[in-house]
Phi, psi and omega in degrees: 000131181277131175247104188262152175233133173244162180303310179301319180296322180295319181293320179295317178298316181297316181294318179297316182295322179298323181281341188259317184246350174272149183232211198298330184296145184283161186293143173278005183281359176276130183292134180276158181304131176083357181268120180271127175240017174293131183309126176080355182276131184268128174263004180284150178302326179206160179274082182283154172251012180297143180298145175265120179280120175254112184253119180267131171279103196255159183248083182255338175228168179089196189301325185256021184301327182293338180275339193311302183300319181291324177293323174297320178296328176299325178282319180299319188304304181293331180291305187281327188256354179230295189296315184286357172290336177198076191293151179297136181059018175075012183250111180294153181263141178239120183272130172232141180241133178243124182290134179254352181054217177264343188212018186245023183299316180298316179294320179297321178297318178296320177298316179303318185277312189275332181251327183267344180068036184293135172258345174229124180247111187266125169078050158305131192221219195290348177264010184305326180309323187283344180223020179299318180303318178298313182295318180299317179294320180295316178298321181296322183275331189243349184053039185193154006267174166286148188234057173292133183230128173275330191244028185268020186291345178277349180280132181308146187291347178264005173256131180111177178078008185237158178302324182276349177211072193277065177256127177234124189256136188276337195237021182073194183264147175302325179297326178295317180296323175296320178298318182297328178298314178292324179298320178292317180302318178296322184293336180262008175087013177295143179246326183234131183227156168245140177249125179242133179212144170274163189273065174240137190306312181299319179292321178296319179297315179294322179294321175302317180295320177302317183293316180294319179295320178300318179298317180296322182280352180086016176277140177273120177271105184291327180194150169248114182254114176253130184224153176298150175284161172065023172289147179283339180215144174234035181294323179298316179293321178297320179293323178296319177297318180300318181294328182280332177055060181280168172281331181207153175242123180261117188248132170236092184199163178295166186299315183294314179298317180299314180296320180297318179295314183295318178298318179297320179293318179297320179295334178275002176092008180283150171223106188225172168270120180250119183243112185255203184239174191303330180300341177294346177289343177288148183300336183300328183294303179293327176300325179276323183283320190077172182266342185303318183289340190299311183290345180274349184254156178294330178182140173227123180191185185219146175278139188195208173223155189242156180282156172269103184267006185258019183232172177295338178298313178293319181300328177278312188292314189301309179292330178293316178298312183296333183263007182295145182235349185250053185296160181297155179301138178095349177281120187283333180225134185242119355289159185287340178199171183295164183298335181280003178297135187298323180290324182294305187283329179288323176295317178304307181297317181301314183284326175298314180293325175301313181294319178296322179292326175299313180296319178298316181286336186069026188195153170261013176281136182299325183294336177266324185289317184303309177295330180291332177299323176289319186296317185280352180257001183197143166096352181245206178280129185293135174217158192237348181231157180302312184298316181294315180295319180299316180297320179294318178299317180292340175272004178085016182266149170280134184242160177227091182288125173240121187250200181284327180290327183154216191280356182073019181266135179241148172288172178302330180273008176080033179252126185285146174282133180228168178255105185292145181201170170239133182242119179272159170265137173284167183300332180271007177090357178281163180280132178273183180287137181293146174256112182289138181259167181286099185298317182294319178297320178297318179294321179298319179291315182300324179301331183275343189236350189297141177279132177238134178290142175264117190240141177219113357289187186295320185247151178296149003285133185204175174249131182230143175234149175201000000 
């Protein structure tokens, strides 16, 4: 299915998103004093060829350990097979991964910066609240690192996108994904739903959004079931769902927990619509569930966002992804999943746009890079690949990168525009064709429920609560 973008549509989406998920803090698109954003102009003290350390906050232990190697490979792929063929400002990127476990994100971030010398910190995420003060102070003192994030959806939409807080998120907000689950349930005529979530901040945030969206849509929430992560059994929860007899179950939980719950329900004779979250796109979900329960259920799938397969961006990216041979250590199958996997293509676009913004800014300084992230994603001549966009920037042209994820447009808070969808599983466990959801309806709902950080003063350096 072709998902097309036109200039007028892109502008309308960008304006709507700015009004809906960006909040009180002012835009980072204003150039800071001394920051050069003239195409190809270097703001660096010298044109060094020293490697740029890219430090990934990685998931090698804890609840998301099964995702770790493939997520690292998602970061490795654009660096080694695209960006380093002609790195921005002539400095090749070197990937290092630091394990965050279940509760060590802040310590891993400090290790990346203080011991690894990272100039790019990938995937500040759901534990950001615990070390934001440290990061704000570090950015203030060092004008570094750059902060592209694949997993930052739990961070309020009005934090980020600024020179003083340069976080740019690839996949929208976790609240949006929760909203999409309820939106899909409504679209199939569900009237009564159960919401199940494990006690992880991002999942709780998305489940809260599902519940609020369900109320707005007129769905009856029969129960909200919150359970600890990593339980060996969810039979008690499955029995409670059976007793309630909902039309659909909206799940915000890891792949193993989700699969364990569904299997227990199937064994109890239930046949329901199960609507999960983007992490189900990882092989671990079907690996844990198996294919036997799929045909016994009314539907199993996940709310997410879909790639734009109708542009030159996809035509370049897809065969390159499918043909990769140097996957990250620990990946059992190379590539670990198809090119349309949400983590694969969104990470690719995020890092490509990061590199283009470095070249546009002429600097690895956050104060120059943050405004350049907006500049290379909107307003210039459209380009679809790193090499083409890079050449245009070096020729002094304004560029408008459009990738596989979509238009490359970010809100003032650094949240990327995506195309919401629901993706079903086929009976053999393969991914089915995405069902596009009503994007405008989703944005209207999100505007009513989105969490915004309360900050004093309005702009960093500041103190924020949420």
